[in-house]
GULO-517225 format. One record per residue (C-alpha): residue number from 0; x, y, z; residue in one letter. Coordinates in steps of 0.1 Angstrom, whole numbers, always signed. Example, Ala and Ser with C-alpha at 12.3 -4.5 7.8 and 13.67 -1.06 7.14 Angstrom:
BEGIN
{0,{+123,-45,+78},A}
{1,{+137,-11,+71},S}
//
This chain:
BEGIN
{0,{-155,-107,-131},M}
{1,{-159,-82,-159},T}
{2,{-131,-58,-166},Q}
{3,{-153,-27,-168},P}
{4,{-167,-34,-133},H}
{5,{-132,-40,-120},A}
{6,{-121,-7,-136},L}
{7,{-150,+12,-121},R}
{8,{-143,-2,-86},S}
{9,{-106,+5,-90},Y}
{10,{-115,+40,-103},G}
{11,{-133,+49,-71},W}
{12,{-104,+37,-50},L}
{13,{-79,+56,-71},V}
{14,{-100,+87,-68},L}
{15,{-100,+83,-30},G}
{16,{-64,+75,-29},Y}
{17,{-57,+105,-51},G}
{18,{-73,+127,-25},G}
{19,{-55,+109,+3},R}
{20,{-22,+113,-16},T}
{21,{-27,+150,-21},V}
{22,{-34,+153,+17},A}
{23,{-5,+131,+26},Y}
{24,{+19,+150,+3},L}
{25,{+8,+182,+20},L}
{26,{+13,+165,+53},L}
{27,{+48,+153,+43},T}
{28,{+58,+188,+29},V}
{29,{+47,+204,+62},I}
{30,{+66,+179,+83},L}
{31,{+97,+178,+62},A}
{32,{+100,+216,+61},T}
{33,{+91,+221,+98},A}
{34,{+115,+193,+108},L}
{35,{+150,+188,+96},D}
{36,{+159,+154,+80},P}
{37,{+170,+140,+113},A}
{38,{+137,+150,+129},G}
{39,{+118,+135,+100},F}
{40,{+137,+103,+105},G}
{41,{+127,+102,+142},Q}
{42,{+90,+106,+132},L}
{43,{+94,+78,+106},S}
{44,{+105,+54,+134},V}
{45,{+73,+62,+153},F}
{46,{+52,+56,+122},L}
{47,{+72,+24,+115},A}
{48,{+65,+9,+149},V}
{49,{+27,+18,+148},A}
{50,{+24,+4,+112},A}
{51,{+42,-27,+124},G}
{52,{+17,-35,+151},V}
{53,{-12,-28,+128},A}
{54,{+2,-48,+99},A}
{55,{+16,-77,+118},V}
{56,{-12,-82,+143},A}
{57,{-42,-63,+130},G}
{58,{-46,-61,+92},A}
{59,{-45,-97,+79},W}
{60,{-76,-111,+98},P}
{61,{-99,-87,+80},F}
{62,{-91,-103,+46},F}
{63,{-116,-130,+58},A}
{64,{-145,-106,+58},V}
{65,{-150,-102,+20},P}
{66,{-139,-138,+14},V}
{67,{-163,-154,+39},L}
{68,{-192,-130,+32},A}
{69,{-189,-134,-6},S}
{70,{-219,-157,-8},G}
{71,{-244,-132,+6},G}
{72,{-239,-145,+41},E}
{73,{-241,-124,+73},D}
{74,{-206,-108,+77},M}
{75,{-209,-104,+114},R}
{76,{-194,-138,+124},P}
{77,{-164,-132,+101},A}
{78,{-160,-97,+113},L}
{79,{-163,-108,+150},R}
{80,{-136,-135,+145},G}
{81,{-113,-110,+127},A}
{82,{-118,-84,+154},L}
{83,{-110,-108,+182},L}
{84,{-79,-119,+165},L}
{85,{-68,-84,+156},A}
{86,{-74,-68,+190},L}
{87,{-59,-97,+209},G}
{88,{-28,-99,+187},A}
{89,{-25,-61,+186},G}
{90,{-25,-59,+224},T}
{91,{+2,-86,+227},V}
{92,{+22,-69,+200},A}
{93,{+20,-35,+218},L}
{94,{+32,-51,+251},L}
{95,{+62,-66,+233},V}
{96,{+69,-36,+211},T}
{97,{+66,-6,+234},I}
{98,{+98,-13,+253},P}
{99,{+117,-17,+220},A}
{100,{+101,+14,+206},A}
{101,{+111,+34,+237},D}
{102,{+147,+25,+230},A}
{103,{+145,+32,+193},L}
{104,{+130,+66,+199},M}
{105,{+155,+76,+225},G}
{106,{+135,+72,+257},E}
{107,{+103,+86,+245},A}
{108,{+79,+104,+269},S}
{109,{+49,+86,+283},P}
{110,{+25,+107,+261},R}
{111,{+44,+96,+230},V}
{112,{+42,+60,+240},L}
{113,{+5,+64,+247},L}
{114,{+0,+80,+213},A}
{115,{+19,+51,+197},L}
{116,{-5,+26,+213},A}
{117,{-36,+46,+204},A}
{118,{-25,+51,+168},Y}
{119,{-17,+14,+163},A}
{120,{-52,+4,+176},M}
{121,{-68,+31,+155},A}
{122,{-51,+17,+124},L}
{123,{-66,-17,+133},I}
{124,{-101,-1,+136},A}
{125,{-97,+15,+102},L}
{126,{-88,-19,+87},Q}
{127,{-120,-33,+102},A}
{128,{-140,-5,+86},G}
{129,{-123,-10,+52},Y}
{130,{-131,-48,+54},A}
{131,{-168,-41,+59},V}
{132,{-170,-16,+31},L}
{133,{-150,-39,+8},Q}
{134,{-174,-68,+14},A}
{135,{-203,-44,+6},Q}
{136,{-184,-32,-25},E}
{137,{-187,+4,-13},R}
{138,{-155,+15,-28},M}
{139,{-165,+51,-29},W}
{140,{-168,+50,+9},S}
{141,{-133,+36,+13},I}
{142,{-122,+64,-9},A}
{143,{-139,+90,+13},A}
{144,{-125,+76,+45},V}
{145,{-89,+74,+32},Q}
{146,{-91,+110,+21},T}
{147,{-106,+122,+53},A}
{148,{-81,+105,+76},E}
{149,{-51,+120,+59},R}
{150,{-67,+154,+54},A}
{151,{-74,+156,+91},L}
{152,{-38,+148,+99},A}
{153,{-26,+175,+75},A}
{154,{-50,+200,+91},L}
{155,{-38,+192,+127},L}
{156,{-1,+193,+117},V}
{157,{-6,+225,+97},G}
{158,{-23,+242,+126},A}
{159,{+6,+233,+149},L}
{160,{+31,+245,+122},A}
{161,{+13,+279,+119},V}
{162,{+13,+282,+156},A}
{163,{+50,+276,+157},G}
{164,{+49,+247,+181},V}
{165,{+54,+218,+157},L}
{166,{+82,+195,+170},G}
{167,{+88,+158,+166},V}
{168,{+67,+148,+196},D}
{169,{+39,+172,+186},E}
{170,{+39,+157,+151},A}
{171,{+37,+122,+165},R}
{172,{+7,+130,+187},I}
{173,{-11,+150,+159},A}
{174,{-9,+120,+135},V}
{175,{-21,+97,+162},A}
{176,{-51,+119,+171},V}
{177,{-61,+121,+135},A}
{178,{-60,+83,+132},G}
{179,{-80,+78,+165},V}
{180,{-107,+102,+154},L}
{181,{-110,+86,+119},A}
{182,{-109,+50,+132},G}
{183,{-134,+57,+160},G}
{184,{-159,+74,+136},A}
{185,{-157,+47,+111},V}
{186,{-161,+19,+137},S}
{187,{-191,+36,+153},W}
{188,{-209,+43,+120},V}
{189,{-203,+8,+104},L}
{190,{-210,-13,+135},L}
{191,{-243,+5,+140},R}
{192,{-252,+0,+104},G}
{193,{-247,-38,+102},L}
{194,{-278,-60,+103},P}
{195,{-288,-74,+136},A}
{196,{-291,-111,+126},R}
{197,{-265,-135,+137},R}
{198,{-257,-169,+122},T}
{199,{-231,-179,+148},S}
{200,{-230,-177,+186},T}
{201,{-196,-193,+192},N}
{202,{-170,-166,+190},R}
{203,{-141,-191,+190},W}
{204,{-157,-209,+161},A}
{205,{-156,-176,+143},D}
{206,{-119,-172,+151},V}
{207,{-111,-207,+138},R}
{208,{-131,-200,+107},R}
{209,{-111,-169,+100},V}
{210,{-78,-187,+107},L}
{211,{-87,-214,+82},R}
{212,{-97,-189,+56},A}
{213,{-68,-165,+58},V}
{214,{-44,-177,+85},G}
{215,{-14,-177,+62},P}
{216,{-21,-140,+55},M}
{217,{-6,-135,+90},G}
{218,{+28,-145,+75},I}
{219,{+21,-122,+45},V}
{220,{+13,-94,+69},G}
{221,{+45,-98,+88},V}
{222,{+65,-100,+55},C}
{223,{+47,-69,+41},G}
{224,{+55,-49,+71},Y}
{225,{+92,-60,+71},L}
{226,{+95,-50,+34},V}
{227,{+79,-16,+40},A}
{228,{+95,-7,+74},W}
{229,{+125,-29,+81},F}
{230,{+146,-7,+60},D}
{231,{+138,+23,+82},V}
{232,{+145,+4,+114},L}
{233,{+177,-12,+100},A}
{234,{+190,+22,+89},L}
{235,{+182,+35,+124},R}
{236,{+203,+8,+140},L}
{237,{+232,+7,+115},L}
{238,{+233,+43,+104},S}
{239,{+221,+77,+116},D}
{240,{+188,+98,+118},D}
{241,{+199,+119,+87},L}
{242,{+201,+88,+65},T}
{243,{+168,+75,+79},V}
{244,{+151,+108,+71},G}
{245,{+164,+109,+35},L}
{246,{+154,+73,+29},Y}
{247,{+120,+77,+46},A}
{248,{+111,+106,+23},L}
{249,{+122,+86,-8},A}
{250,{+101,+56,+3},Y}
{251,{+71,+78,+10},Q}
{252,{+72,+88,-27},V}
{253,{+74,+51,-37},F}
{254,{+44,+42,-16},T}
{255,{+21,+62,-38},V}
{256,{+23,+39,-69},P}
{257,{+27,+10,-46},L}
{258,{-6,+16,-29},Q}
{259,{-23,+25,-61},M}
{260,{-13,-9,-75},A}
{261,{-24,-26,-42},A}
{262,{-59,-10,-46},L}
{263,{-65,-36,-73},W}
{264,{-67,-62,-46},V}
{265,{-93,-42,-27},V}
{266,{-113,-36,-59},A}
{267,{-114,-71,-72},T}
{268,{-113,-94,-42},L}
{269,{-151,-95,-34},P}
{270,{-161,-106,-69},R}
{271,{-132,-130,-73},H}
{272,{-142,-145,-40},A}
{273,{-177,-151,-53},R}
{274,{-166,-165,-86},E}
{275,{-135,-184,-73},Q}
{276,{-126,-190,-110},R}
{277,{-97,-212,-118},G}
{278,{-80,-191,-146},V}
{279,{-49,-171,-141},D}
{280,{-53,-136,-127},A}
{281,{-34,-119,-155},T}
{282,{-65,-120,-178},V}
{283,{-75,-89,-159},D}
{284,{-43,-71,-168},I}
{285,{-44,-67,-206},T}
{286,{-15,-53,-226},G}
{287,{-30,-18,-229},P}
{288,{-35,-16,-192},L}
{289,{+1,-26,-185},V}
{290,{+12,+2,-208},L}
{291,{-13,+26,-192},G}
{292,{-2,+18,-157},W}
{293,{+35,+23,-167},G}
{294,{+26,+56,-182},G}
{295,{+8,+67,-150},L}
{296,{+38,+57,-129},V}
{297,{+62,+76,-153},A}
{298,{+41,+107,-151},L}
{299,{+39,+104,-113},F}
{300,{+77,+100,-112},A}
{301,{+81,+132,-132},S}
{302,{+58,+151,-108},A}
{303,{+76,+136,-78},A}
{304,{+110,+146,-91},A}
{305,{+98,+182,-96},L}
{306,{+83,+182,-61},L}
{307,{+115,+168,-45},L}
{308,{+136,+194,-62},V}
{309,{+113,+224,-56},V}
{310,{+92,+215,-26},G}
{311,{+115,+201,+0},F}
{312,{+146,+222,-3},G}
{313,{+183,+215,-7},E}
{314,{+187,+194,+25},E}
{315,{+164,+167,+10},Y}
{316,{+180,+167,-24},R}
{317,{+196,+134,-16},G}
{318,{+162,+117,-16},S}
{319,{+155,+124,-53},A}
{320,{+176,+97,-70},A}
{321,{+167,+69,-45},P}
{322,{+130,+78,-49},A}
{323,{+131,+75,-86},L}
{324,{+150,+41,-85},V}
{325,{+123,+28,-61},L}
{326,{+95,+41,-83},V}
{327,{+111,+24,-114},A}
{328,{+103,-10,-98},S}
{329,{+66,-1,-96},A}
{330,{+53,-7,-132},P}
{331,{+58,-46,-132},P}
{332,{+42,-49,-97},L}
{333,{+8,-46,-112},I}
{334,{+11,-83,-121},F}
{335,{+18,-92,-85},Y}
{336,{-11,-73,-72},F}
{337,{-34,-88,-98},A}
{338,{-25,-122,-85},G}
{339,{-32,-116,-49},V}
{340,{-70,-116,-50},P}
{341,{-71,-147,-72},I}
{342,{-49,-167,-48},L}
{343,{-70,-156,-18},L}
{344,{-103,-164,-36},A}
{345,{-89,-199,-45},Q}
{346,{-78,-205,-9},S}
{347,{-42,-205,-19},R}
{348,{-30,-180,+8},A}
{349,{-1,-204,+16},K}
{350,{+13,-196,-18},V}
{351,{+12,-159,-10},L}
{352,{+29,-167,+23},A}
{353,{+58,-185,+6},V}
{354,{+63,-157,-19},L}
{355,{+62,-131,+9},S}
{356,{+88,-150,+30},V}
{357,{+111,-153,+0},A}
{358,{+107,-116,-8},G}
{359,{+114,-104,+27},V}
{360,{+144,-128,+30},A}
{361,{+159,-111,+0},I}
{362,{+152,-77,+13},N}
{363,{+165,-83,+49},V}
{364,{+196,-101,+38},L}
{365,{+206,-74,+14},L}
{366,{+199,-47,+40},D}
{367,{+221,-63,+66},V}
{368,{+249,-70,+41},L}
{369,{+249,-37,+23},L}
{370,{+239,-9,+47},I}
{371,{+273,-7,+65},P}
{372,{+290,-1,+32},S}
{373,{+264,+16,+10},M}
{374,{+242,+34,+35},G}
{375,{+212,+51,+19},L}
{376,{+214,+31,-13},W}
{377,{+214,-4,+4},A}
{378,{+177,-5,+12},P}
{379,{+169,+10,-22},V}
{380,{+186,-18,-41},L}
{381,{+172,-44,-16},A}
{382,{+136,-32,-23},T}
{383,{+141,-32,-60},V}
{384,{+155,-67,-60},A}
{385,{+127,-80,-38},Q}
{386,{+100,-64,-60},N}
{387,{+115,-79,-92},G}
{388,{+118,-114,-77},C}
{389,{+82,-116,-62},V}
{390,{+67,-102,-94},T}
{391,{+84,-129,-116},V}
{392,{+75,-156,-91},A}
{393,{+39,-145,-90},M}
{394,{+36,-146,-128},V}
{395,{+52,-181,-129},L}
{396,{+27,-193,-103},V}
{397,{-3,-179,-122},L}
{398,{+9,-191,-156},R}
{399,{+18,-226,-146},G}
{400,{+56,-220,-148},G}
{401,{+55,-198,-179},R}
{402,{+65,-162,-181},L}
{403,{+41,-136,-195},D}
{404,{+54,-115,-224},L}
{405,{+32,-86,-212},R}
{406,{+58,-80,-186},L}
{407,{+80,-65,-213},L}
{408,{+54,-38,-218},L}
{409,{+63,-24,-183},S}
{410,{+99,-20,-193},L}
{411,{+97,+14,-212},P}
{412,{+84,+32,-181},A}
{413,{+107,+14,-157},S}
{414,{+139,+19,-177},M}
{415,{+131,+56,-184},T}
{416,{+125,+63,-147},I}
{417,{+157,+44,-137},A}
{418,{+178,+63,-162},L}
{419,{+162,+96,-151},A}
{420,{+176,+90,-116},A}
{421,{+211,+90,-132},L}
{422,{+206,+121,-153},A}
{423,{+228,+150,-142},P}
{424,{+201,+176,-149},R}
{425,{+166,+174,-133},A}
{426,{+150,+191,-164},V}
{427,{+162,+164,-187},T}
{428,{+149,+136,-165},S}
{429,{+115,+152,-159},I}
{430,{+111,+158,-197},A}
{431,{+120,+122,-205},A}
{432,{+96,+107,-180},M}
{433,{+68,+130,-191},T}
{434,{+72,+121,-228},V}
{435,{+74,+84,-222},V}
{436,{+46,+84,-197},G}
{437,{+23,+104,-220},G}
{438,{+31,+82,-249},G}
{439,{+22,+50,-230},C}
{440,{-11,+65,-219},L}
{441,{-20,+76,-254},V}
{442,{-14,+41,-267},I}
{443,{-34,+26,-238},C}
{444,{-64,+48,-244},V}
{445,{-63,+42,-282},R}
{446,{-61,+4,-277},E}
{447,{-89,+4,-251},L}
{448,{-112,+24,-273},R}
{449,{-104,+2,-303},R}
{450,{-112,-30,-284},S}
{451,{-144,-15,-270},R}
{452,{-155,-6,-306},T}
{453,{-147,-42,-317},V}
{454,{-168,-56,-288},R}
{455,{-197,-32,-296},F}
{456,{-197,-42,-333},D}
{457,{-196,-79,-325},A}
{458,{-226,-74,-301},S}
{459,{-245,-55,-327},R}
{460,{-240,-82,-353},R}
{461,{-252,-108,-328},E}
{462,{-284,-88,-322},R}
{463,{-290,-85,-360},E}
{464,{-286,-122,-365},I}
{465,{-311,-129,-337},V}
//
């Protein structure tokens, strides 16, 4: 897979996620200002449960669609098997989860529980749509859908806020309605657009094929959910709604660079699946790109610090330092996400499962041990420790037991962001992150232009010799 093509695909996804992020930040600002931290914490529990059903039961089967359709085959059998698995598992998960969700949300009303079920199934439908678009390498379409879904949620919540009727339950229902509309529209358009030919008539054979291809990703899905949302649920059980709200806002900030790094999987999986090459994945992540990614994360951290200080008010000030410490763990994660598509394409999903189980064990253990004494900071430290361990483990797997010195190139951005969280003055920390982030980006662009010039000159000499 050529790096320019990967960068183009990734660029489309970043553009879409950028639009989605703007819409989501607007949504978060509306919710955080209309609700107090305790109310925002209650909404986060709703989102955690819905995301749990979608991630644990509904997301992982759809990894099989781009993998199994990579040879130009009809994707319908893979999609059908993935849908059967996701819908069946999602239904069972809802039946098990809703009673627990009712208790966690304080005896929620029937309409809220119905919204929870509908939102979880809508997230599964969106995953199906993304899988088809990913297999077709229509990254611009994924970008458009991501932006539209969050923009619609922001529009609905904003309208309720303007009308003065936005409460916790209304926010839950508005987010669910936006997800249902987006998921329904994507499913209808894509399923009508697929070719009519079928290469398989045995639906259970399709299910078994999906399980053989990406079955261990079910474990990865469970672990991914636990890493992302167990912190919120553990805080809810061991602490109070105020602490949940502060941590939820900090983690929402962290999800921006986290998801941008994860987009590399979406952008590169289809071509890696076709090539199934046996080299280590870090060849895609050159030194300049590591610096550039760190620079982008540092600049984002600078903007996030400003937004947290100015946009959310004094009552959310306690989220700022935890958010920066979480974001400081993002620059090295590009190595982890570079390895995921390679391991999937090489049918080594079991390795991913082992890494995920180890990571979530670290996270859960530290949460349980530290939350009673450290409160808000316990899940922050647990998440950072988990991110560092799985990143180093992924590099060791890809490099045959050797570390990659390019990891050191992520340290300037990470250390600057972490130290900024300790700075007594916000202006100082914002300035430091801006300078370091801008410097890393300048070096990245300069090195990429230089390497492009070297390749162009070499190609021209080859043509002259011929």
